[in-house]
PAMI-658986 format. One record per residue: residue number from 1; residue in one letter; z, y, x of N, C-alpha, C in turn. Coordinates in nm, 2 decimals, decimal comma. Each point is the difference from the previous one (the first is absolute). Layout:
BEGIN
> NUM A Z Y X Z Y X Z Y X
...
% end
This chain:
BEGIN
> 1 M -0,07 -1,86 1,18 -0,02 0,11 -0,09 -0,15 0,00 -0,05
> 2 S -0,02 0,02 -0,13 -0,13 0,01 -0,05 -0,08 0,12 0,06
> 3 T -0,13 -0,02 0,03 -0,08 0,10 0,06 -0,02 0,12 -0,10
> 4 D -0,01 -0,04 -0,12 -0,02 0,10 -0,11 0,14 0,04 -0,05
> 5 P 0,03 0,14 0,00 0,14 0,04 -0,04 0,02 -0,03 -0,15
> 6 L -0,10 -0,04 -0,08 0,02 -0,04 -0,14 0,02 -0,15 0,00
> 7 V 0,11 -0,05 -0,05 0,02 -0,14 -0,01 0,02 -0,05 -0,14
> 8 S -0,03 -0,12 -0,02 0,01 -0,06 -0,14 0,13 -0,06 -0,03
> 9 T 0,03 -0,03 -0,13 0,12 -0,06 -0,04 0,01 -0,14 0,07
> 10 D -0,11 -0,07 0,01 0,00 -0,13 0,07 0,05 0,01 0,14
> 11 W -0,06 0,10 0,07 0,04 0,02 0,14 0,15 0,03 0,01
> 12 L 0,05 0,09 -0,09 0,15 0,03 0,01 0,08 -0,12 -0,04
> 13 A -0,04 -0,08 -0,10 0,08 -0,12 -0,03 0,01 -0,10 0,12
> 14 Q -0,10 0,00 0,08 0,00 -0,09 0,12 0,08 0,05 0,11
> 15 H 0,04 0,13 -0,01 0,07 0,07 0,12 0,14 0,04 -0,04
> 16 L 0,05 -0,04 -0,12 0,13 0,05 -0,04 0,11 -0,05 0,09
> 17 E -0,02 -0,12 0,06 0,11 -0,05 0,09 -0,02 0,04 0,15
> 18 D -0,10 0,08 0,02 -0,03 0,05 0,14 0,11 0,10 0,04
> 19 P 0,08 -0,03 0,10 0,11 0,09 0,04 -0,05 0,14 0,05
> 20 H -0,13 0,00 0,04 -0,05 0,13 0,05 -0,07 0,08 -0,11
> 21 C 0,01 -0,05 -0,12 -0,07 0,07 -0,11 0,11 0,06 -0,10
> 22 R -0,01 0,13 -0,03 0,09 0,06 -0,09 -0,07 0,07 -0,12
> 23 V 0,03 -0,05 -0,12 -0,05 0,06 -0,12 0,08 0,12 -0,04
> 24 V -0,07 0,12 -0,02 0,06 0,12 -0,04 -0,04 0,04 -0,14
> 25 D 0,09 0,00 -0,09 -0,03 0,04 -0,14 0,00 0,15 -0,01
> 26 M -0,12 0,06 -0,03 -0,01 0,14 0,00 -0,02 0,06 -0,15
> 27 R 0,03 -0,08 -0,10 -0,02 0,04 -0,13 0,06 0,14 -0,04
> 28 G -0,08 0,08 -0,07 0,04 0,13 -0,04 -0,10 0,06 -0,10
> 29 Y 0,03 0,13 -0,03 -0,08 0,06 -0,10 -0,03 0,15 0,03
> 30 V -0,11 0,05 -0,05 -0,02 0,15 -0,01 -0,01 0,02 -0,15
> 31 I 0,09 0,07 -0,06 0,01 0,02 -0,15 -0,05 0,14 -0,03
> 32 T -0,11 0,01 -0,07 -0,05 0,13 -0,03 0,02 0,03 -0,15
> 33 K 0,01 0,13 -0,03 0,00 0,05 -0,14 -0,06 0,13 -0,01
> 34 K -0,07 0,03 -0,11 -0,06 0,12 -0,03 0,10 0,11 -0,03
> 35 V -0,01 0,11 0,06 0,09 0,11 -0,03 -0,06 0,12 -0,06
> 36 A -0,14 0,01 0,01 -0,08 0,11 -0,06 -0,14 -0,05 0,00
> 37 E -0,09 0,07 -0,07 -0,14 -0,04 0,00 -0,05 0,01 0,15
> 38 G -0,05 -0,12 0,04 -0,06 -0,01 0,14 0,10 0,00 0,11
> 39 V 0,13 -0,01 -0,04 0,11 0,00 0,10 0,09 -0,12 -0,02
> 40 E 0,03 -0,07 0,11 0,09 -0,12 -0,01 0,10 0,01 0,12
> 41 E 0,11 -0,07 -0,02 0,10 -0,01 0,11 0,02 -0,14 0,03
> 42 A 0,05 -0,03 0,12 0,02 -0,14 0,04 0,14 -0,02 0,05
> 43 A 0,06 -0,12 -0,03 0,13 -0,04 0,06 -0,02 -0,13 0,07
> 44 Y 0,06 -0,01 0,12 -0,01 -0,11 0,08 0,12 -0,09 -0,02
> 45 R -0,02 -0,13 -0,01 0,11 -0,10 -0,03 -0,02 -0,13 0,08
> 46 G 0,11 -0,05 0,05 0,00 -0,14 0,05 0,02 -0,10 -0,11
> 47 A 0,00 -0,12 0,04 0,02 -0,11 -0,10 0,10 -0,10 0,05
> 48 R 0,11 0,05 0,06 0,09 -0,10 0,06 0,06 -0,09 -0,11
> 49 G 0,03 0,05 -0,12 0,05 -0,09 -0,10 -0,09 -0,12 -0,03
> 50 E -0,13 0,03 0,00 -0,10 -0,11 -0,02 0,01 -0,10 0,11
> 51 Y 0,01 0,05 0,12 0,01 -0,09 0,12 0,12 -0,09 -0,01
> 52 L 0,12 0,06 -0,04 0,12 -0,08 -0,01 -0,01 -0,11 -0,11
> 53 T -0,08 0,03 -0,10 -0,02 -0,10 -0,11 -0,08 -0,11 0,04
> 54 S -0,11 0,03 0,08 -0,09 -0,11 0,04 -0,09 0,05 0,11
> 55 H -0,02 -0,08 0,10 -0,09 0,04 0,11 -0,05 -0,12 0,08
> 56 V -0,10 0,02 0,09 -0,05 -0,11 0,08 0,11 -0,05 0,09
> 57 P 0,02 -0,13 0,01 0,11 -0,06 0,08 0,00 0,06 0,14
> 58 G 0,12 0,05 0,04 0,02 0,05 0,13 -0,03 0,15 0,02
> 59 A -0,06 0,06 -0,11 -0,04 0,14 0,01 0,12 0,10 0,01
> 60 V -0,02 0,10 0,08 0,09 0,11 0,01 -0,06 0,12 -0,08
> 61 Y 0,09 0,09 -0,04 -0,06 0,11 -0,08 0,01 0,13 0,08
> 62 V -0,11 0,08 -0,01 -0,01 0,14 0,05 -0,04 0,09 -0,11
> 63 D 0,08 0,10 -0,03 -0,03 0,10 -0,10 -0,08 0,11 0,06
> 64 W -0,13 0,01 -0,04 -0,09 0,09 0,06 0,04 0,15 -0,02
> 65 T 0,09 0,02 -0,10 0,04 0,14 -0,02 0,12 0,04 0,07
> 66 L 0,07 -0,10 0,07 0,13 0,03 0,06 0,01 -0,05 0,15
> 67 D -0,05 -0,12 0,02 0,03 -0,07 0,12 -0,09 0,03 0,12
> 68 I -0,12 0,04 -0,03 -0,09 0,03 0,11 -0,05 0,15 -0,01
> 69 V 0,08 0,09 -0,06 -0,04 0,14 -0,01 0,10 0,09 0,07
> 70 D -0,05 0,12 0,03 0,08 0,10 0,06 0,07 0,08 -0,12
> 71 L 0,12 -0,03 -0,03 0,07 0,05 -0,11 0,03 0,15 0,01
> 72 K -0,02 0,06 0,12 0,03 0,14 0,02 -0,13 0,08 -0,01
> 73 D -0,12 -0,07 -0,01 -0,12 0,08 -0,01 -0,02 0,05 -0,14
> 74 P -0,03 0,13 -0,02 -0,02 0,05 -0,13 -0,12 -0,06 -0,07
> 75 V -0,10 -0,05 0,07 -0,12 -0,06 -0,06 0,04 -0,15 -0,04
> 76 P -0,01 -0,04 -0,12 0,04 -0,13 -0,04 -0,07 -0,12 0,08
> 77 A 0,08 -0,10 0,02 -0,05 -0,13 0,05 -0,06 0,00 0,14
> 78 Q 0,04 0,10 0,08 -0,06 0,00 0,14 0,06 -0,11 0,08
> 79 L -0,08 -0,06 0,09 0,04 -0,11 0,08 0,12 0,04 0,09
> 80 A 0,10 -0,09 0,00 0,12 0,01 0,09 -0,04 0,01 0,14
> 81 G 0,08 0,07 0,08 -0,01 0,01 0,14 0,02 -0,14 0,07
> 82 P -0,03 -0,01 0,13 0,01 -0,13 0,06 0,14 -0,07 0,00
> 83 E 0,10 0,08 0,01 0,14 -0,06 0,01 0,03 -0,06 -0,14
> 84 R -0,02 0,08 -0,10 0,04 -0,05 -0,14 -0,09 -0,12 -0,04
> 85 F -0,13 0,01 0,03 -0,09 -0,11 -0,03 0,04 -0,12 0,07
> 86 A 0,03 0,01 0,13 0,03 -0,12 0,08 0,13 -0,06 -0,06
> 87 E 0,10 0,08 -0,04 0,12 -0,05 -0,05 -0,02 -0,08 -0,13
> 88 T -0,09 0,05 -0,09 -0,03 -0,07 -0,12 -0,06 -0,14 0,03
> 89 M -0,10 0,00 0,09 -0,06 -0,13 0,04 0,10 -0,09 0,06
> 90 A 0,07 0,05 0,10 0,10 -0,09 0,07 0,10 -0,06 -0,10
> 91 A 0,05 0,08 -0,09 0,10 -0,05 -0,09 -0,05 -0,11 -0,10
> 92 R -0,13 0,00 -0,01 -0,07 -0,10 -0,09 -0,06 -0,12 0,08
> 93 G 0,05 -0,01 0,12 -0,05 -0,11 0,08 -0,14 0,00 0,05
> 94 I -0,05 0,12 0,01 -0,14 0,02 0,05 0,01 0,05 0,14
> 95 G -0,04 -0,09 0,09 0,00 0,04 0,15 -0,14 0,02 0,05
> 96 D -0,01 0,02 0,13 -0,13 0,03 0,06 -0,10 -0,12 -0,01
> 97 E 0,05 -0,12 -0,02 -0,09 -0,12 0,00 -0,02 -0,05 -0,15
> 98 T 0,06 0,07 -0,09 -0,01 -0,04 -0,14 -0,13 0,03 -0,07
> 99 H -0,05 -0,10 -0,07 -0,12 0,02 -0,08 0,05 0,04 -0,14
> 100 V -0,03 0,12 -0,04 0,04 0,06 -0,13 -0,11 -0,03 -0,10
> 101 V 0,05 -0,04 -0,12 -0,10 -0,01 -0,12 0,06 0,09 -0,11
> 102 A -0,08 0,10 -0,03 0,05 0,10 -0,10 -0,05 -0,04 -0,13
> 103 V 0,09 0,00 -0,10 -0,02 -0,04 -0,14 0,04 0,11 -0,09
> 104 D -0,09 0,04 -0,09 0,04 0,09 -0,11 -0,05 -0,06 -0,13
> 105 H 0,00 0,07 -0,11 -0,03 -0,07 -0,13 -0,14 -0,06 0,00
> 106 M -0,10 0,08 0,05 -0,14 -0,05 -0,02 -0,07 -0,01 0,14
> 107 G 0,07 0,00 0,11 -0,06 0,00 0,13 -0,07 0,14 0,02
> 108 G 0,06 0,11 -0,03 -0,06 0,13 0,00 0,06 0,10 0,10
> 109 Q 0,02 0,12 -0,05 0,03 0,11 0,09 0,13 0,00 0,07
> 110 F 0,10 -0,06 -0,06 0,13 0,00 0,07 0,00 -0,10 0,11
> 111 A -0,07 -0,11 -0,02 -0,01 -0,10 0,11 -0,09 0,06 0,12
> 112 T -0,11 0,07 -0,04 -0,08 0,06 0,11 0,07 0,12 0,06
> 113 R 0,09 0,06 -0,07 0,08 0,11 0,06 0,09 -0,06 0,12
> 114 L 0,06 -0,12 -0,02 0,08 -0,06 0,10 -0,10 -0,04 0,12
> 115 W -0,11 -0,06 -0,04 -0,10 -0,03 0,10 -0,03 0,11 0,09
> 116 W -0,03 0,12 -0,06 -0,03 0,12 0,08 0,12 0,04 0,08
> 117 A 0,12 0,01 -0,06 0,12 0,04 0,07 0,02 -0,08 0,12
> 118 L -0,01 -0,13 -0,01 0,03 -0,09 0,11 -0,11 0,02 0,11
> 119 L -0,12 0,01 -0,03 -0,10 0,03 0,10 0,02 0,13 0,07
> 120 H 0,04 0,10 -0,08 0,04 0,13 0,06 0,10 -0,01 0,10
> 121 Y 0,10 -0,09 -0,02 0,10 -0,02 0,10 -0,03 -0,12 0,10
> 122 G -0,12 -0,03 0,01 -0,05 -0,09 0,10 0,02 -0,15 -0,02
> 123 H 0,03 -0,04 -0,13 0,03 -0,14 -0,03 -0,13 -0,05 -0,08
> 124 E -0,08 -0,08 0,07 -0,12 -0,04 -0,06 0,00 -0,13 -0,08
> 125 A 0,11 -0,08 0,01 0,01 -0,12 -0,07 0,05 0,02 -0,14
> 126 V -0,09 0,05 -0,08 0,04 0,03 -0,14 -0,12 -0,03 -0,09
> 127 S 0,03 -0,07 -0,12 -0,10 -0,03 -0,10 0,04 0,04 -0,13
> 128 V -0,09 0,01 -0,09 0,02 0,03 -0,14 -0,04 -0,12 -0,09
> 129 L 0,09 -0,03 -0,10 -0,03 -0,12 -0,08 -0,09 0,04 -0,11
> 130 D -0,12 -0,06 -0,01 -0,10 0,03 -0,10 0,05 -0,05 -0,13
> 131 G -0,01 0,09 -0,10 0,05 -0,03 -0,14 0,15 0,02 -0,01
> 132 G 0,07 0,01 0,11 0,14 0,04 0,00 0,09 -0,10 -0,08
> 133 W 0,12 0,06 -0,04 0,10 -0,07 -0,08 -0,06 -0,06 -0,13
> 134 N -0,08 0,08 -0,07 -0,05 -0,05 -0,13 -0,08 -0,12 0,02
> 135 R -0,09 -0,01 0,10 -0,08 -0,12 0,02 0,09 -0,12 0,04
> 136 W 0,10 0,03 0,08 0,10 -0,11 0,05 0,06 -0,06 -0,13
> 137 V 0,05 0,08 -0,09 0,06 -0,05 -0,12 -0,10 -0,07 -0,09
> 138 E -0,11 0,06 -0,02 -0,10 -0,06 -0,09 -0,04 -0,14 0,04
> 139 E 0,00 -0,02 0,13 -0,03 -0,13 0,05 0,11 -0,10 0,00
> 140 G 0,12 0,04 -0,05 0,11 -0,09 -0,02 0,07 -0,03 0,13
> 141 R -0,01 0,08 0,10 0,06 -0,03 0,13 0,15 0,02 0,00
> 142 E 0,06 -0,06 0,10 0,15 0,01 0,02 0,05 0,14 0,01
> 143 V 0,11 0,03 -0,07 0,07 0,13 0,01 0,15 -0,02 0,02
> 144 E 0,07 0,10 0,04 0,14 0,00 0,00 0,06 0,13 -0,03
> 145 A 0,13 0,01 -0,03 0,06 0,12 -0,04 0,11 0,04 0,10
> 146 G 0,04 0,13 -0,01 0,11 0,05 0,08 -0,04 0,05 0,14
> 147 E 0,10 0,05 0,07 -0,02 0,06 0,13 -0,03 -0,12 0,10
> 148 V -0,08 0,03 0,10 -0,02 -0,09 0,11 0,07 0,04 0,13
> 149 A 0,08 -0,08 0,05 0,07 0,03 0,13 -0,09 -0,04 0,12
> 150 V -0,01 0,10 0,09 -0,09 -0,03 0,12 0,08 0,05 0,12
> 151 E -0,04 -0,06 0,11 0,06 0,05 0,13 -0,07 0,12 0,04
> 152 R 0,08 0,09 0,06 -0,06 0,13 0,05 -0,09 -0,03 0,11
> 153 A -0,11 0,08 0,01 -0,10 -0,02 0,10 -0,01 0,13 0,09
> 154 V -0,09 0,00 0,10 -0,02 0,11 0,08 -0,15 0,05 -0,03
> 155 F -0,01 0,12 -0,05 -0,13 0,06 -0,03 -0,01 0,12 0,09
> 156 T -0,11 0,00 0,07 -0,03 0,11 0,10 -0,11 0,09 -0,05
> 157 P 0,03 0,12 -0,05 -0,11 0,08 -0,05 -0,09 0,05 0,12
> 158 R -0,13 0,00 -0,02 -0,09 0,05 0,10 -0,10 0,09 -0,07
> 159 P 0,04 0,12 -0,04 -0,08 0,09 -0,08 -0,14 0,02 0,05
> 160 R -0,09 0,00 -0,10 -0,14 0,03 0,03 -0,03 0,13 -0,08
> 161 P 0,01 0,12 0,07 -0,01 0,13 -0,07 -0,13 0,01 -0,08
> 162 S -0,11 -0,06 0,06 -0,13 0,02 -0,06 -0,01 -0,06 -0,14
> 163 W 0,09 -0,09 -0,04 0,00 -0,07 -0,13 0,05 0,09 -0,11
> 164 R 0,07 0,11 0,03 0,07 0,08 -0,10 -0,03 0,15 0,03
> 165 M -0,07 0,06 -0,10 -0,04 0,14 0,01 0,10 0,09 -0,07
> 166 T 0,02 0,12 0,05 0,07 0,11 -0,07 -0,10 0,09 -0,06
> 167 A 0,05 0,09 -0,09 -0,09 0,10 -0,06 -0,07 0,08 0,11
> 168 E 0,07 0,04 0,10 -0,06 0,08 0,11 -0,11 -0,08 0,07
> 169 H 0,02 -0,13 0,02 -0,10 -0,08 0,07 -0,13 0,00 -0,09
> 170 V 0,02 -0,02 -0,13 -0,12 -0,01 -0,09 -0,07 0,14 -0,01
> 171 L 0,08 0,10 -0,01 -0,06 0,14 -0,01 -0,08 0,03 0,13
> 172 A 0,04 -0,04 0,11 -0,07 0,02 0,13 -0,13 -0,08 0,01
> 173 R -0,01 -0,11 -0,08 -0,11 -0,08 0,01 -0,10 0,02 -0,11
> 174 L 0,02 0,09 -0,09 -0,09 0,02 -0,12 -0,14 0,05 0,05
> 175 S -0,01 0,06 0,11 -0,13 0,05 0,05 -0,07 -0,11 0,08
> 176 D 0,06 -0,11 0,02 -0,06 -0,11 0,07 -0,11 -0,07 -0,09
> 177 P -0,13 0,01 0,03 -0,10 -0,06 -0,08 0,01 -0,16 0,00
> 178 G 0,06 -0,05 0,10 0,01 -0,15 0,01 0,11 -0,06 -0,08
> 179 L 0,10 0,08 -0,05 0,11 -0,05 -0,06 -0,03 -0,05 -0,14
> 180 Q 0,05 -0,12 -0,04 -0,02 -0,06 -0,13 0,14 0,01 -0,07
> 181 L 0,01 0,10 -0,08 0,13 0,03 -0,07 -0,01 -0,06 -0,14
> 182 L 0,09 -0,09 -0,03 -0,01 -0,08 -0,13 0,12 0,03 -0,09
> 183 D -0,03 0,03 -0,13 0,10 0,02 -0,10 0,02 -0,13 -0,08
> 184 A 0,11 -0,06 0,00 0,02 -0,13 -0,07 0,06 0,02 -0,14
> 185 R 0,01 0,12 -0,05 0,05 0,02 -0,13 -0,10 -0,02 -0,11
> 186 D 0,03 0,00 -0,13 -0,10 -0,02 -0,10 -0,09 0,12 -0,01
> 187 A -0,11 -0,01 -0,07 -0,11 0,10 0,00 0,05 0,13 -0,07
> 188 A 0,09 -0,01 -0,10 0,04 0,12 -0,06 0,09 0,09 0,09
> 189 Q 0,08 -0,07 0,08 0,08 0,08 0,10 -0,09 0,06 0,10
> 190 Y -0,10 -0,08 0,05 -0,09 0,05 0,10 -0,07 0,12 -0,04
> 191 T -0,06 0,00 -0,13 -0,08 0,12 -0,04 0,09 0,12 -0,04
> 192 G 0,13 -0,03 -0,03 0,09 0,11 -0,05 0,01 0,00 -0,15
> 193 A -0,06 -0,09 -0,07 0,01 -0,01 -0,14 0,15 -0,04 -0,04
> 194 K 0,06 -0,07 0,09 0,14 -0,03 -0,02 0,08 0,03 0,13
> 195 R 0,12 0,04 -0,01 0,07 0,03 0,12 0,15 -0,04 0,00
> 196 R 0,05 -0,02 0,11 0,15 -0,01 0,02 0,04 0,11 0,09
> 197 G 0,11 0,07 -0,04 0,04 0,11 0,08 -0,07 0,13 -0,02
> 198 L 0,00 0,09 0,10 -0,04 0,13 -0,01 -0,15 0,02 -0,02
> 199 R -0,08 -0,08 0,07 -0,14 0,02 0,00 -0,08 -0,13 -0,02
> 200 G -0,11 0,01 -0,06 -0,09 -0,12 -0,01 -0,12 0,01 0,09
> 201 G -0,07 -0,11 0,01 -0,12 0,00 0,09 0,01 -0,09 0,11
> 202 H -0,07 0,02 0,11 0,00 -0,09 0,12 -0,01 0,09 0,12
> 203 I 0,03 -0,07 0,12 -0,02 0,07 0,13 -0,15 0,02 0,02
> 204 P -0,04 0,12 0,05 -0,14 0,03 0,02 -0,07 -0,11 0,09
> 205 G -0,11 -0,04 -0,05 -0,08 -0,10 0,07 0,04 -0,15 -0,02
> 206 A 0,10 -0,02 -0,08 0,05 -0,14 -0,03 -0,10 -0,07 -0,09
> 207 R -0,02 -0,13 0,02 -0,08 -0,08 -0,09 0,10 -0,08 -0,09
> 208 D -0,04 -0,02 -0,12 0,09 -0,08 -0,09 -0,03 -0,14 0,02
> 209 L 0,11 -0,07 0,03 0,00 -0,15 0,02 0,13 -0,06 -0,06
> 210 P 0,00 0,00 -0,13 0,13 -0,04 -0,07 0,04 -0,15 0,04
> 211 R 0,12 -0,02 0,00 0,06 -0,13 0,03 -0,05 -0,11 -0,09
> 212 E -0,03 0,04 -0,13 -0,05 -0,09 -0,10 -0,13 -0,07 0,04
> 213 L -0,07 0,06 0,09 -0,13 -0,07 0,04 0,02 -0,13 0,07
> 214 F 0,12 -0,03 0,04 0,03 -0,12 0,08 0,07 -0,11 -0,08
> 215 F 0,04 0,03 -0,12 0,07 -0,10 -0,08 -0,09 -0,08 -0,09
> 216 D 0,03 -0,13 0,00 -0,06 -0,09 -0,10 0,06 0,01 -0,13
> 217 P -0,07 0,02 -0,11 0,06 0,01 -0,13 0,10 -0,11 -0,04
> 218 G -0,03 -0,12 0,06 0,09 -0,12 -0,03 0,12 0,00 0,09
> 219 G 0,02 0,10 0,09 0,12 0,00 0,09 -0,04 -0,02 0,14
> 220 G 0,07 0,06 0,09 -0,03 -0,01 0,14 -0,12 0,09 0,04
> 221 F -0,06 -0,02 0,12 -0,11 0,08 0,04 -0,13 -0,07 -0,02
> 222 L -0,11 0,08 0,00 -0,13 -0,06 -0,02 -0,04 -0,08 0,13
> 223 P -0,10 -0,09 -0,01 -0,04 -0,07 0,12 -0,04 0,10 0,11
> 224 L 0,02 -0,03 0,12 -0,03 0,09 0,11 -0,15 0,04 0,01
> 225 E -0,09 -0,09 -0,04 -0,14 0,04 0,00 -0,03 0,10 -0,10
> 226 T 0,06 0,00 -0,12 -0,01 0,10 -0,10 0,05 0,13 0,05
> 227 I 0,11 0,00 0,07 0,06 0,12 0,05 -0,09 0,06 0,11
> 228 R -0,06 -0,09 0,09 -0,09 0,04 0,10 -0,12 0,08 -0,06
> 229 Q -0,05 -0,06 -0,11 -0,12 0,06 -0,07 0,04 0,14 -0,05
> 230 R 0,12 0,01 -0,06 0,04 0,13 -0,06 0,02 0,11 0,11
> 231 I 0,05 -0,05 0,11 0,02 0,10 0,11 -0,13 0,04 0,06
> 232 A -0,10 -0,09 0,01 -0,13 0,03 0,05 -0,07 0,09 -0,10
> 233 E 0,01 -0,02 -0,13 -0,06 0,09 -0,10 0,05 0,14 0,02
> 234 R 0,12 0,02 0,05 0,05 0,14 0,01 -0,02 0,06 0,14
> 235 G -0,08 -0,07 0,08 -0,04 0,05 0,12 0,11 0,02 0,11
> 236 L 0,10 -0,08 -0,01 0,11 0,01 0,10 -0,04 -0,07 0,13
> 237 D 0,02 0,07 0,11 -0,04 -0,05 0,13 0,12 -0,05 0,08
> 238 P 0,00 -0,12 0,04 0,12 -0,05 0,08 0,01 0,06 0,14
> 239 N -0,10 0,07 0,04 0,01 0,07 0,14 0,05 0,14 -0,01
> 240 R 0,03 0,05 -0,12 0,05 0,13 -0,02 0,14 0,00 -0,05
> 241 P 0,09 0,10 0,04 0,14 0,00 -0,04 0,02 0,01 -0,15
> 242 V 0,10 -0,06 -0,05 0,04 0,00 -0,15 0,14 0,05 -0,01
> 243 V 0,02 0,09 -0,09 0,13 0,04 -0,04 0,01 -0,01 -0,16
> 244 A 0,10 -0,07 -0,04 0,01 -0,02 -0,15 0,13 0,06 -0,05
> 245 Y 0,00 0,05 -0,12 0,12 0,06 -0,07 0,00 -0,04 -0,14
> 246 C 0,11 0,03 -0,07 0,01 -0,03 -0,14 0,10 0,11 -0,06
> 247 N 0,10 -0,04 -0,07 0,11 0,09 -0,03 0,12 -0,01 0,09
> 248 G 0,04 -0,12 0,05 0,11 -0,02 0,08 -0,02 -0,08 0,12
> 249 G -0,12 -0,03 0,04 -0,03 -0,08 0,12 0,01 -0,15 -0,02
> 250 V 0,01 -0,04 -0,13 0,01 -0,14 -0,03 -0,13 -0,06 -0,05
> 251 A -0,06 0,05 -0,11 -0,13 -0,05 -0,04 -0,10 0,01 0,11
> 252 A 0,01 0,10 0,08 -0,10 0,02 0,11 0,00 -0,12 0,10
> 253 T 0,11 -0,08 0,00 0,00 -0,12 0,09 -0,09 -0,11 -0,05
> 254 V -0,04 0,00 -0,13 -0,09 -0,10 -0,06 -0,13 0,01 0,07
> 255 P -0,07 0,11 -0,01 -0,13 0,01 0,08 0,01 -0,02 0,15
> 256 L 0,11 0,05 0,05 0,02 -0,02 0,15 0,01 -0,15 0,03
> 257 F 0,07 -0,07 -0,08 0,02 -0,15 0,02 -0,14 -0,07 0,00
> 258 H -0,08 0,03 -0,09 -0,13 -0,07 -0,02 -0,10 0,05 0,11
> 259 L 0,01 0,13 0,03 -0,09 0,05 0,11 0,04 -0,07 0,13
> 260 H 0,12 -0,02 0,02 0,05 -0,07 0,12 -0,05 -0,15 0,00
> 261 R 0,00 -0,06 -0,12 -0,05 -0,14 -0,01 -0,15 0,00 0,03
> 262 L -0,07 0,11 -0,03 -0,15 0,01 0,03 -0,03 0,04 0,14
> 263 G 0,10 0,02 0,08 -0,03 0,04 0,14 0,01 0,14 0,04
> 264 F 0,04 0,09 -0,10 0,02 0,14 0,03 0,13 0,01 0,08
> 265 R 0,00 0,08 0,11 0,12 0,00 0,08 0,06 0,14 0,02
> 266 D -0,08 0,10 -0,02 0,05 0,14 0,02 0,05 0,05 -0,14
> 267 L 0,12 -0,05 -0,04 0,05 0,02 -0,13 0,13 0,08 0,00
> 268 A 0,02 0,08 -0,10 0,13 0,08 0,00 0,04 0,03 -0,15
> 269 N 0,12 0,00 -0,02 0,06 0,04 -0,14 0,06 0,14 0,01
> 270 Y -0,05 0,09 -0,09 0,07 0,13 -0,01 0,12 -0,03 -0,09
> 271 D 0,11 -0,02 0,06 0,12 -0,05 -0,08 0,05 0,10 -0,10
> 272 G 0,00 0,13 0,03 0,04 0,10 -0,10 -0,09 0,01 -0,12
> 273 S -0,13 -0,02 0,02 -0,09 -0,01 -0,11 0,01 0,11 -0,10
> 274 W -0,04 -0,02 -0,12 0,00 0,11 -0,10 0,14 0,05 -0,04
> 275 N 0,10 -0,08 0,02 0,14 0,04 -0,02 0,03 0,12 0,08
> 276 E -0,06 0,01 0,12 0,02 0,11 0,09 -0,11 0,10 -0,01
> 277 W -0,13 -0,05 0,01 -0,11 0,09 0,01 -0,02 0,09 -0,13
> 278 G 0,02 -0,07 -0,11 -0,01 0,07 -0,13 0,10 0,11 -0,03
> 279 E 0,12 -0,01 0,07 0,11 0,10 -0,02 -0,01 0,11 0,10
> 280 R -0,08 -0,01 0,11 -0,01 0,10 0,10 -0,12 0,09 -0,03
> 281 E 0,03 0,12 -0,04 -0,11 0,10 -0,03 -0,07 0,05 0,12
> 282 D 0,05 -0,03 0,12 -0,07 0,04 0,12 -0,10 -0,10 0,04
> 283 L -0,02 -0,11 -0,07 -0,10 -0,10 0,03 -0,11 0,00 -0,10
> 284 P -0,13 -0,01 0,04 -0,11 0,01 -0,09 -0,02 -0,12 -0,09
> 285 V -0,05 0,03 -0,12 -0,03 -0,10 -0,10 -0,14 0,02 -0,06
> 286 E -0,06 -0,11 -0,04 -0,13 0,00 -0,07 0,02 -0,07 -0,13
> 287 T -0,08 0,03 -0,10 0,00 -0,07 -0,13 -0,14 -0,04 -0,03
> 288 G -0,01 -0,09 -0,10 -0,13 -0,05 -0,04 -0,04 -0,12 0,08
> 289 K -0,12 -0,05 -0,03 -0,05 -0,12 0,07 -0,05 0,03 0,14
> 290 A 0,01 -0,09 0,09 -0,06 0,01 0,13 -0,15 -0,03 0,00
> 291 P -0,07 0,06 0,10 -0,14 -0,03 0,01 -0,02 -0,15 0,04
> 292 P -0,12 -0,06 -0,02 -0,02 -0,14 0,04 0,02 -0,02 0,15
> 293 A 0,04 -0,12 0,04 0,02 -0,02 0,14 -0,14 0,00 0,07
> 294 S -0,01 0,06 0,12 -0,12 0,01 0,07 -0,03 -0,13 0,08
% end
């Protein structure tokens, strides 16, 4: 297994025949539309049809909106419980010894969502393909179409509760001066200039750290040293706890992924994120820009 959870297309091409390696196609979408001035709504979609048309050889498909979520939770896209998550993995040939390589369109938030979900359930052998499906195709690499038949495996969930925060957990920690609370949404949502749902703004004390800070304009992620510099400029301390959130606990996994690469270990995702916090009028909200990091 690569020591860096971000792997290249060259690395993946060399490991396609490895029986212990399973490529998971996570392609999907968040589709937004303006519904009023300063207000937008979002719809979550998988891309199973695209997978069936063409995918990395041997890849199985996981729909981030259906297969690994709790369909009974009123908050959209919440992570599935251990039994449902384990069944999804087992049915796709992912066992306790399998090295998972997550692939989405650009090597972005849906792939890192699976990375985080697997780590939450105690499965550390997971990587993200840098540049994702788009880079794989641009480089003219081998593809195939249709469903991939795999043998069922045994996946044992070992939940790590500290990796996933609830609204009550976050609320209880807002008075902790050591907490580094990160908002991975865009700046307009952070300040409240644009909102989804009932209320705009951000969780009190949160710093804006949008997922876009980590992406290379040419596709994939920026070099790790560039990311290290950007994190240092924002004063983030690897020895202090981090909780990240976004709208649905998906984009938040982008900064968490890179902080983990940089050696941060006390990391958590507030899974309900703004889809929950913004709708609950019993929870506090701030608007405007945050003060500079101390």
